[in-house]
Backbone as a printed PyTorch tensor [residue, N CA C, xyz], in Angstrom:
tensor([[[-340.8310,    5.0280,   49.7990],
         [-341.9960,    4.5780,   50.0710],
         [-342.5430,    4.1330,   51.6310]],

        [[-341.5460,    3.3170,   52.3600],
         [-341.3320,    2.2080,   53.2390],
         [-341.3200,    3.6160,   54.3020]],

        [[-340.5780,    4.8080,   54.2920],
         [-340.7500,    5.8510,   55.5410],
         [-341.8560,    6.3670,   55.1510]],

        [[-342.5700,    6.9090,   54.1360],
         [-343.9830,    7.5500,   54.5220],
         [-344.6650,    6.3340,   55.1810]],

        [[-344.5050,    5.1490,   54.8060],
         [-345.8230,    4.3910,   55.4400],
         [-345.4950,    4.0330,   56.9430]],

        [[-344.2890,    3.6150,   57.2940],
         [-343.7620,    4.3200,   58.8630],
         [-343.9640,    5.5820,   59.1950]],

        [[-344.1450,    6.7500,   58.4150],
         [-344.3250,    7.4910,   59.2740],
         [-346.0510,    7.8670,   59.6820]],

        [[-346.6460,    7.3420,   58.6500],
         [-348.2250,    7.3130,   58.7180],
         [-348.5800,    5.9260,   60.1040]],

        [[-347.8410,    5.1160,   60.0440],
         [-348.3280,    4.3780,   61.0280],
         [-348.2070,    4.5500,   62.4870]],

        [[-347.0880,    5.7730,   62.5620],
         [-346.6440,    6.5090,   63.6520],
         [-347.3600,    7.3150,   64.0050]],

        [[-347.9050,    7.8850,   63.2200],
         [-348.7170,    9.3910,   63.5190],
         [-350.1460,    8.5520,   63.8250]],

        [[-350.7220,    7.6760,   63.3450],
         [-351.5470,    7.0720,   63.3550],
         [-351.5950,    6.3850,   65.0990]],

        [[-350.6240,    5.4640,   65.2680],
         [-350.3080,    5.5370,   66.3600],
         [-350.5070,    6.2370,   67.5560]],

        [[-349.8100,    7.6360,   67.3680],
         [-350.3330,    8.6120,   68.0360],
         [-351.3630,    9.1770,   68.8180]],

        [[-351.9940,    8.8540,   67.5100],
         [-353.3840,    9.4890,   67.2490],
         [-354.6570,    8.6980,   68.3850]],

        [[-354.1270,    7.2770,   68.2700],
         [-355.3600,    6.3570,   68.9640],
         [-354.4280,    6.5080,   70.6270]],

        [[-353.4470,    6.5520,   70.8180],
         [-353.1610,    6.4940,   71.9360],
         [-353.7340,    7.7810,   72.3890]],

        [[-353.7030,    8.6710,   71.6600],
         [-354.0300,   10.0710,   72.8620],
         [-355.6630,   10.0240,   72.7850]],

        [[-356.2980,    9.4960,   71.9910],
         [-357.7600,    9.0940,   72.0100],
         [-358.1840,    8.4810,   73.1980]],

        [[-357.3130,    7.0980,   73.3460],
         [-357.4540,    6.1900,   74.1440],
         [-357.2550,    6.9030,   75.5520]],

        [[-356.0750,    7.5530,   76.0040],
         [-355.6290,    8.0770,   77.1710],
         [-356.9030,    9.4340,   77.2920]],

        [[-357.2020,   10.2810,   76.2060],
         [-358.2320,   11.4670,   76.8270],
         [-359.3680,   10.5460,   77.0720]],

        [[-360.0860,    9.6410,   76.7120],
         [-361.0760,    9.2750,   76.7470],
         [-360.9060,    8.5080,   78.1470]],

        [[-360.0470,    7.9920,   78.6210],
         [-359.7110,    7.4370,   80.0870],
         [-359.8750,    8.6210,   80.8790]],

        [[-358.7710,    9.3740,   80.6090],
         [-358.7320,   10.5460,   81.8460],
         [-360.0220,   11.0110,   82.1700]],

        [[-360.7600,   11.4080,   80.9540],
         [-362.1360,   12.0970,   81.4400],
         [-362.9270,   11.5340,   81.7060]],

        [[-362.8310,    9.9620,   82.3290],
         [-364.1050,    9.3520,   82.9600],
         [-363.4660,    8.9080,   84.4480]],

        [[-361.9930,    9.1490,   84.4760],
         [-361.3710,    7.9800,   85.8450],
         [-360.7670,    9.4960,   86.2940]],

        [[-360.5100,    9.7530,   87.6050],
         [-359.7650,   10.4800,   88.0710],
         [-358.1460,   10.0340,   87.8610]],

        [[-357.1890,   10.8100,   87.4990],
         [-355.5730,   10.3200,   87.2520],
         [-354.9380,   11.4220,   88.1840]],

        [[-354.0710,   11.0700,   88.9690],
         [-353.0490,   12.4130,   89.3890],
         [-352.2870,   12.5900,   88.0960]],

        [[-351.9030,   13.8950,   88.0950],
         [-351.1690,   14.4050,   87.1490],
         [-349.9510,   13.6910,   87.0960]],

        [[-349.1320,   13.0640,   87.4820],
         [-347.8770,   12.3060,   88.2470],
         [-347.7170,   10.9700,   87.1270]],

        [[-349.0710,   10.6710,   86.9220],
         [-348.9370,    9.5010,   86.5860],
         [-349.3380,    9.4260,   85.2420]],

        [[-349.4080,   10.6050,   84.6070],
         [-350.0180,   10.6450,   83.2080],
         [-349.0590,    9.9490,   82.1140]],

        [[-347.6200,   10.5840,   82.0990],
         [-346.5420,   10.3280,   81.6160],
         [-346.5830,    8.4040,   81.4630]],

        [[-346.5600,    7.7420,   82.5200],
         [-346.9290,    6.3550,   82.7820],
         [-347.7540,    5.4280,   81.8070]],

        [[-348.6810,    6.2800,   82.1090],
         [-350.0690,    5.9100,   81.6430],
         [-350.1620,    5.8280,   80.0820]],

        [[-349.6490,    7.0870,   79.4410],
         [-349.5560,    7.0580,   77.8540],
         [-348.5220,    6.1760,   77.8660]],

        [[-347.4220,    6.1090,   78.0080],
         [-346.5620,    4.6820,   77.8430],
         [-347.2030,    3.4240,   77.6370]],

        [[-347.9960,    3.2750,   78.8450],
         [-348.4090,    1.9180,   78.9130],
         [-349.3520,    1.9150,   77.6600]],

        [[-350.1630,    2.5820,   77.3300],
         [-351.1700,    2.5860,   76.3750],
         [-350.1180,    2.4230,   74.5040]],

        [[-349.4060,    3.2250,   74.8980],
         [-349.0520,    3.1710,   73.0600],
         [-347.9900,    1.9490,   73.0580]],

        [[-347.3010,    1.2280,   74.3450],
         [-346.5500,    0.3180,   73.9800],
         [-347.4870,   -0.9640,   74.0940]],

        [[-348.8070,   -1.1670,   74.5550],
         [-349.6560,   -2.1000,   74.2950],
         [-350.4180,   -2.0030,   72.8170]],

        [[-350.5070,   -0.5180,   72.3020],
         [-351.0780,   -0.6160,   71.0620],
         [-349.7650,   -1.0220,   69.9530]],

        [[-348.3520,   -0.9340,   70.0550],
         [-347.9470,   -0.9010,   69.3040],
         [-347.6550,   -2.7700,   69.1920]],

        [[-347.4590,   -3.3640,   69.9020],
         [-347.6960,   -4.7060,   69.9330],
         [-348.7540,   -5.4640,   69.3620]],

        [[-349.8920,   -4.7540,   69.2020],
         [-350.7470,   -5.3760,   68.6290],
         [-350.6270,   -5.4720,   67.0130]],

        [[-350.9120,   -6.5780,   66.6210],
         [-350.4050,   -7.1140,   65.3370],
         [-349.3570,   -7.9050,   65.3190]],

        [[-348.7780,   -8.0250,   66.3100],
         [-347.1590,   -8.3040,   66.4180],
         [-347.2460,   -9.9660,   66.8060]],

        [[-346.4440,  -10.7460,   66.1440],
         [-346.5940,  -12.3160,   66.6620],
         [-346.2360,  -12.1940,   68.2890]],

        [[-346.7120,  -12.9200,   69.1150],
         [-346.7920,  -12.8050,   70.3600],
         [-345.1870,  -13.4820,   70.4970]],

        [[-344.9040,  -13.2260,   71.7110],
         [-343.3070,  -14.2860,   71.9410],
         [-343.6530,  -15.0320,   72.2500]],

        [[-342.7130,  -16.0610,   72.0870],
         [-342.7410,  -17.4480,   72.5350],
         [-342.8550,  -17.9450,   73.4870]],

        [[-343.5370,  -18.7780,   74.4490],
         [-343.1970,  -18.8790,   75.9240],
         [-342.2120,  -19.7450,   75.9000]],

        [[-341.3310,  -19.4460,   77.0730],
         [-340.1150,  -20.2630,   77.7880],
         [-340.6670,  -21.3190,   78.1390]],

        [[-340.3090,  -22.7000,   77.5580],
         [-340.7450,  -23.6070,   78.2440],
         [-340.1220,  -23.6600,   79.6290]],

        [[-341.3870,  -24.4410,   80.4800],
         [-340.5500,  -24.5380,   82.2380],
         [-339.1570,  -25.5110,   82.4600]],

        [[-338.5020,  -24.8730,   82.7840],
         [-336.9530,  -26.3170,   83.3290],
         [-337.5790,  -27.2140,   84.2010]],

        [[-336.9240,  -28.0500,   83.8490],
         [-337.2660,  -29.3530,   84.6900],
         [-335.6390,  -29.4680,   85.6830]],

        [[-336.2700,  -29.7160,   86.7900],
         [-334.8670,  -30.0310,   87.8410],
         [-334.1960,  -30.9680,   87.9680]],

        [[-332.8390,  -30.5330,   87.8090],
         [-332.0870,  -32.0280,   87.3950],
         [-332.2860,  -32.9910,   88.0740]],

        [[-332.7560,  -33.1900,   89.7650],
         [-333.3210,  -34.3030,   90.2400],
         [-334.3840,  -33.6980,   90.8960]],

        [[-335.2300,  -35.1040,   91.1530],
         [-336.4870,  -34.9550,   91.9720],
         [-336.1700,  -34.2810,   93.1980]],

        [[-337.0140,  -33.0510,   93.0660],
         [-337.0720,  -32.3270,   94.8080],
         [-337.0120,  -33.5120,   95.7420]],

        [[-337.7570,  -34.1820,   95.9080],
         [-337.9350,  -35.3840,   96.8660],
         [-336.7370,  -35.8320,   97.5050]],

        [[-335.8830,  -36.2390,   95.9480],
         [-334.6520,  -37.0260,   96.5070],
         [-333.2420,  -35.6940,   96.6800]],

        [[-333.1630,  -34.4160,   96.6600],
         [-332.5010,  -33.6710,   96.7540],
         [-331.8230,  -33.2360,   97.6290]],

        [[-332.2380,  -33.5910,   99.2340],
         [-331.5170,  -33.4940,  100.6450],
         [-330.8930,  -34.7410,  101.1150]],

        [[-329.9740,  -35.0620,  101.5040],
         [-329.2640,  -35.9720,  101.9190],
         [-328.5560,  -35.4530,  103.5890]],

        [[-328.3020,  -36.5520,  104.2800],
         [-327.5040,  -35.9790,  105.4700],
         [-326.3350,  -35.3090,  105.3800]],

        [[-325.5620,  -35.7290,  104.2690],
         [-324.5880,  -34.8050,  103.9740],
         [-324.2860,  -33.9360,  102.9570]],

        [[-325.3170,  -33.5600,  102.0650],
         [-324.8940,  -32.9910,  100.9170],
         [-326.4020,  -32.3380,  100.5330]],

        [[-326.8300,  -31.1760,   99.8880],
         [-327.8800,  -30.9780,   99.0230],
         [-327.6650,  -31.0560,   97.6350]],

        [[-328.4520,  -31.8700,   96.6020],
         [-328.2760,  -31.4780,   95.2050],
         [-329.1320,  -30.2650,   94.8140]],

        [[-328.2770,  -29.4150,   94.4110],
         [-328.8980,  -28.1790,   93.6000],
         [-329.8270,  -28.5620,   92.1920]],

        [[-330.9530,  -28.2240,   92.3310],
         [-331.9170,  -28.7870,   91.4260],
         [-331.8070,  -28.0550,   90.2300]],

        [[-330.6540,  -26.9020,   89.9860],
         [-330.4370,  -26.4380,   88.9050],
         [-329.2810,  -27.0070,   88.1120]],

        [[-328.2760,  -27.4190,   88.8800],
         [-327.5720,  -28.2980,   87.9660],
         [-327.1880,  -29.6570,   88.3590]],

        [[-327.9250,  -29.9760,   89.3830],
         [-327.6490,  -31.4150,   89.7790],
         [-326.4630,  -31.5660,   90.8760]],

        [[-325.2720,  -30.7050,   90.9680],
         [-324.3400,  -30.7060,   91.9700],
         [-324.6680,  -30.9220,   93.6600]],

        [[-323.6360,  -31.3960,   94.0020],
         [-323.9680,  -31.5880,   95.3700],
         [-322.9510,  -30.6670,   96.0120]],

        [[-323.9440,  -30.0730,   97.0440],
         [-322.9510,  -28.6820,   97.9670],
         [-323.7160,  -29.2440,   99.4460]],

        [[-322.6540,  -28.4750,  100.4360],
         [-323.2430,  -28.5560,  101.9220],
         [-323.9640,  -27.2660,  102.0720]],

        [[-323.9760,  -26.1480,  101.5480],
         [-325.0180,  -25.0300,  101.3840],
         [-324.8350,  -24.5800,  100.1090]],

        [[-326.0730,  -24.0400,   99.9390],
         [-326.3780,  -23.7960,   98.5780],
         [-326.5220,  -22.4100,   98.2220]],

        [[-326.9390,  -21.7290,   99.4980],
         [-326.9250,  -20.1240,   99.4780],
         [-325.8820,  -19.3150,   98.2850]],

        [[-324.5230,  -19.4670,   98.3980],
         [-323.1290,  -18.7810,   97.8210],
         [-323.6350,  -19.5840,   96.3620]],

        [[-323.6960,  -20.4580,   96.2840],
         [-323.6690,  -21.2710,   94.9240],
         [-325.1770,  -20.4770,   93.9070]],

        [[-326.0390,  -20.7600,   94.4980],
         [-327.2740,  -20.0650,   93.8910],
         [-326.9520,  -18.5560,   93.7800]],

        [[-326.5270,  -17.8320,   94.4230],
         [-326.1290,  -16.2760,   94.2750],
         [-325.2670,  -16.0710,   93.4230]],

        [[-324.3230,  -16.6230,   93.0730],
         [-322.7920,  -16.4580,   92.4180],
         [-323.6960,  -16.8790,   90.9890]],

        [[-323.7190,  -18.1210,   90.7520],
         [-324.1040,  -18.8300,   89.5590],
         [-325.3100,  -18.5290,   88.8240]],

        [[-326.2970,  -18.4570,   89.3530],
         [-327.8170,  -17.8680,   89.4470],
         [-328.3590,  -16.6340,   89.7880]],

        [[-327.8300,  -16.5130,   90.3810],
         [-328.5120,  -15.0220,   90.5610],
         [-329.9070,  -15.2530,   91.4240]],

        [[-329.9360,  -15.8520,   92.3430],
         [-331.0750,  -16.4000,   93.2560],
         [-330.7880,  -16.2400,   94.4950]],

        [[-331.6930,  -15.6730,   94.9440],
         [-331.5060,  -15.8030,   96.7140],
         [-332.6060,  -17.2310,   97.2060]],

        [[-332.3670,  -17.5930,   98.1230],
         [-333.2750,  -18.7780,   98.4460],
         [-334.8420,  -19.0190,   98.4460]],

        [[-335.3610,  -17.6120,   98.8350],
         [-336.5860,  -17.6370,   98.3630],
         [-336.9770,  -17.8130,   97.1860]],

        [[-336.0010,  -16.7400,   96.0840],
         [-336.2340,  -17.2130,   94.8940],
         [-336.4390,  -18.7940,   94.2130]],

        [[-334.9800,  -19.2810,   94.6910],
         [-334.8800,  -20.6060,   94.5230],
         [-336.2120,  -21.6020,   94.6080]],

        [[-336.3630,  -21.3130,   96.1140],
         [-337.7060,  -22.1420,   96.7420],
         [-338.8700,  -21.5240,   95.5820]],

        [[-339.3370,  -20.8230,   95.4420],
         [-340.2630,  -20.2080,   94.7890],
         [-340.3810,  -20.8030,   92.9680]],

        [[-339.0620,  -20.7310,   92.5950],
         [-338.8740,  -21.3220,   90.9700],
         [-339.0830,  -22.7130,   91.0350]],

        [[-338.7890,  -23.2750,   92.0450],
         [-339.1180,  -24.8970,   92.0760],
         [-340.1530,  -25.3090,   92.9090]],

        [[-341.0230,  -24.3970,   93.9900],
         [-342.4710,  -25.2810,   94.2190],
         [-341.7270,  -25.6360,   95.3990]],

        [[-340.9780,  -25.1700,   96.3060],
         [-340.3290,  -25.9290,   97.4010],
         [-340.9030,  -25.2280,   98.6840]],

        [[-341.4440,  -26.0570,   99.8930],
         [-341.7270,  -25.2700,  100.6110],
         [-340.8110,  -24.4270,  101.2090]],

        [[-341.4100,  -23.5210,  102.0930],
         [-340.6160,  -22.6410,  102.8850],
         [-339.3610,  -22.9400,  103.9690]],

        [[-339.9590,  -23.9990,  104.6090],
         [-338.7810,  -24.4840,  105.1470],
         [-338.1100,  -26.0260,  104.3750]],

        [[-337.5650,  -25.8710,  103.3700],
         [-336.7940,  -26.1620,  102.6830],
         [-335.1330,  -25.8220,  103.0460]],

        [[-334.6300,  -26.5960,  103.2640],
         [-333.1730,  -25.9630,  104.0120],
         [-332.2630,  -26.1080,  102.3410]],

        [[-331.3450,  -25.0490,  102.8370],
         [-330.4390,  -25.0070,  101.8520],
         [-329.1290,  -25.1330,  102.6120]],

        [[-329.2540,  -25.7720,  103.5620],
         [-327.3350,  -26.2380,  103.9590],
         [-328.3420,  -27.6810,  104.3880]],

        [[-327.0100,  -28.6010,  104.1810],
         [-327.0750,  -30.2090,  104.5590],
         [-327.0840,  -30.0590,  106.0650]],

        [[-328.3830,  -31.2280,  106.1680],
         [-328.6740,  -31.5970,  107.7460],
         [-327.2860,  -31.8430,  108.4870]],

        [[-326.3620,  -32.5760,  108.1760],
         [-325.4200,  -32.9230,  109.0390],
         [-324.3710,  -31.5760,  109.5270]],

        [[-324.6320,  -30.8460,  108.1240],
         [-323.5460,  -29.5940,  108.3260],
         [-323.9690,  -28.5110,  109.3440]],

        [[-325.4910,  -28.7050,  109.2630],
         [-326.0720,  -27.4810,  110.1390],
         [-325.7900,  -28.2180,  111.6260]],

        [[-326.2370,  -29.1060,  111.8310],
         [-325.7040,  -29.4680,  113.3410],
         [-324.4330,  -29.5150,  113.8010]],

        [[-323.5390,  -29.5840,  112.8200],
         [-321.9380,  -29.6250,  113.0750],
         [-321.7620,  -27.8300,  113.2990]],

        [[-322.1990,  -27.1920,  112.4040],
         [-322.1290,  -26.1400,  112.8240],
         [-323.0590,  -25.4750,  114.4210]],

        [[-323.9380,  -25.9500,  114.2970],
         [-324.6790,  -25.3420,  115.7210],
         [-323.9320,  -25.8660,  116.9210]],

        [[-323.2980,  -27.0760,  116.7130],
         [-322.7670,  -27.5000,  117.9360],
         [-321.1710,  -26.6970,  117.9280]],

        [[-320.8430,  -26.1740,  117.0880],
         [-319.5540,  -25.5370,  116.9550],
         [-319.9780,  -24.2980,  117.7520]],

        [[-321.0480,  -23.3070,  117.2550],
         [-321.2830,  -22.3580,  117.6710],
         [-321.6480,  -22.1890,  119.5370]],

        [[-322.3780,  -23.4630,  119.6470],
         [-322.7940,  -23.4950,  121.0310],
         [-321.5780,  -23.9670,  121.9110]],

        [[-320.6080,  -24.4540,  121.3840],
         [-319.2320,  -24.5720,  122.0850],
         [-318.3860,  -23.4120,  122.5480]],

        [[-319.0830,  -22.8260,  121.1530],
         [-317.9190,  -21.1940,  121.4210],
         [-318.7160,  -20.0180,  122.1910]],

        [[-319.7500,  -20.7340,  122.8040],
         [-320.5580,  -19.4170,  123.9070],
         [-321.6040,  -19.1450,  123.0240]],

        [[-321.6530,  -18.8660,  121.7590],
         [-322.5880,  -18.1940,  120.8620],
         [-324.1370,  -18.3510,  121.2070]],

        [[-325.4470,  -17.4340,  121.2210],
         [-326.5080,  -17.8100,  121.5550],
         [-326.7330,  -17.6450,  122.9710]],

        [[-325.8230,  -17.9820,  124.0870],
         [-326.1000,  -17.2300,  125.4840],
         [-325.8220,  -15.7010,  125.8630]],

        [[-326.9350,  -15.5670,  127.0090],
         [-326.6860,  -14.2480,  127.1540],
         [-325.6800,  -13.9640,  127.9570]],

        [[-324.6340,  -12.8190,  128.0190],
         [-323.7030,  -12.5680,  128.6820],
         [-323.7140,  -12.3760,  130.1600]],

        [[-323.2240,  -12.8620,  130.7650],
         [-322.9390,  -12.8450,  132.5010],
         [-323.0420,  -11.4700,  133.0600]],

        [[-323.1650,  -11.1120,  134.0090],
         [-322.6350,   -9.5010,  135.0370],
         [-321.3850,   -9.5940,  134.5260]],

        [[-320.9100,   -7.8440,  134.0750],
         [-319.7130,   -7.9960,  133.7730],
         [-318.9460,   -7.6450,  135.2320]],

        [[-317.5120,   -8.1920,  135.3770],
         [-316.8660,   -8.3100,  136.5700],
         [-316.2930,   -6.8270,  136.6820]],

        [[-316.1230,   -6.1440,  138.1640],
         [-315.6460,   -4.7920,  138.3250],
         [-314.4880,   -4.7190,  137.7780]],

        [[-313.6780,   -3.8500,  137.6570],
         [-312.4530,   -3.3370,  137.5000],
         [-311.7340,   -3.2980,  138.8320]],

        [[-310.4300,   -3.7150,  139.0230],
         [-310.0980,   -4.3550,  140.2530],
         [-309.8700,   -2.5400,  140.5410]],

        [[-309.4440,   -1.3520,  140.0780],
         [-309.1040,    0.0320,  140.9640],
         [-310.8140,    0.5630,  140.9500]],

        [[-311.4880,    0.6550,  140.1230],
         [-312.4910,    1.2910,  140.1980],
         [-313.1470,    1.1740,  141.5450]],

        [[-313.7000,    2.1620,  142.0510],
         [-314.3640,    2.2950,  143.4530],
         [-315.8260,    2.5070,  143.0970]],

        [[-316.8460,    2.1090,  144.0820],
         [-317.9400,    2.5870,  143.8570],
         [-318.3150,    3.6700,  144.2190]],

        [[-319.0660,    4.5010,  143.6220],
         [-319.4350,    6.2490,  144.3560],
         [-320.6390,    6.1320,  145.4110]],

        [[-320.9390,    6.6640,  146.5460],
         [-321.2110,    6.6360,  147.4440],
         [-322.2490,    7.4980,  147.5990]]])
């Protein structure tokens, strides 16, 4: 008995899908390549009708106030409240987030740092001391090389 009711429901769903898609296609230009996507979309939408809506996931609250998460020597992760010099790797490994996704999730400005200010300054000084960021000077000529005249 249940199998017959399920088969009737499936058949009815297919008929409704066909009716809606044919009405849409007759009034709108639709590329042939996008027909399967259109059929799938209509069918899945109709299948959801009458079923209870999925409960919304409550918005996650940050572990700390975002305004109090940046300190000179560390940054506090809003996901778990832990202190880090650099958040990028922690976010990728534990939460699968990029810095931009993290900023978007918590509503942070685009210039929100992912590295503690003092640590960034220290790394910058180290890079400058090793010569990074400077244009290379002219290459010295080899001793045995002669110029062509």
